N, C-alpha and C positions, 0 to 999 in steps of 0.2 A: 551822606550825613550832612551833604548841604541842604538847607542853609544854616544848619546848626554845627559847622565845622569846628568854631571858636569856641564855643559857649562853655566848654567846661574850662578853659582857661580863664575866661572872664569871670564865671563862679567863682572858681577858687582863688583868684585873684582879691576877687571881693570879700569872700569869707576872712582870708587873711586880714586884710586892711580893716575889715570893721570890728574884729575881734583881736588885734593887734598880738596875734601870734603865727607861729609857722602852721603851715598847712601841709598836709601830703595826701594827696589822692591816688589811689590804686585803681590800674583797669586791666582785667585779662585782654590776652590775645585769642584769638583765635573764632572759631565756629562752636556753640553752646547753648542749651537753654531757651532755644527757638531764637537765638539772635548772631551778629558777629561781631565781635569785641575788638576794639580798633588800638588798644593799649594807649599810650601816651601818658603814662604816670605823670603825676608832678609834685615837685617840693617848692615851695612859695615862702618866701619871706615875709614879716610882719609889715612891710613897706608895698607889698605886693610885686615883689621883683621877683621871677622866676627861676630859680636856683641848679633845678636839674629837673629834665624835660626826657624822661625816655622813648624810643620808639614805639613801631608797631611789631617788635618781635620781642620774643620770652625773654628777659634779662635782669638779672639784681643787681641795686648799685648801693653804696655806699656814700653817703653825703654827711659830711661835717657841716654843722651849723654853729652860730654863734649867740648863745642865748643872751650876750649882751643887746643884740639887736631889737629884743623886745622891749627893754629900757630906752635905747635910742629913740625908737616909734613910741613910744609913751611919752616920751619928753617933747618930741617934734611935731607930733600929730596929736593933739589933744583931743580926739573923739570920744575917747572913755574918761571922764573924771573919777580916779581912782578912790578921789578922799571920801 
């Protein structure tokens, strides 16, 4: 996977920040369809913080998110002017 080992983290965090929303990326694990899937699914906050990172084994996670984080992001980071 190197040199792109952390690319999906950076891109997921960037999408969350630029859109000021929670972003969830899901990736399979194992081999299939001509490739190897490494897992590492993510839940990222509107500020780019990783809330949950899953590993390289098949698992299910339930994550509580605080929707007021979106408002806080909009108030503190004026990337998008909603006027």
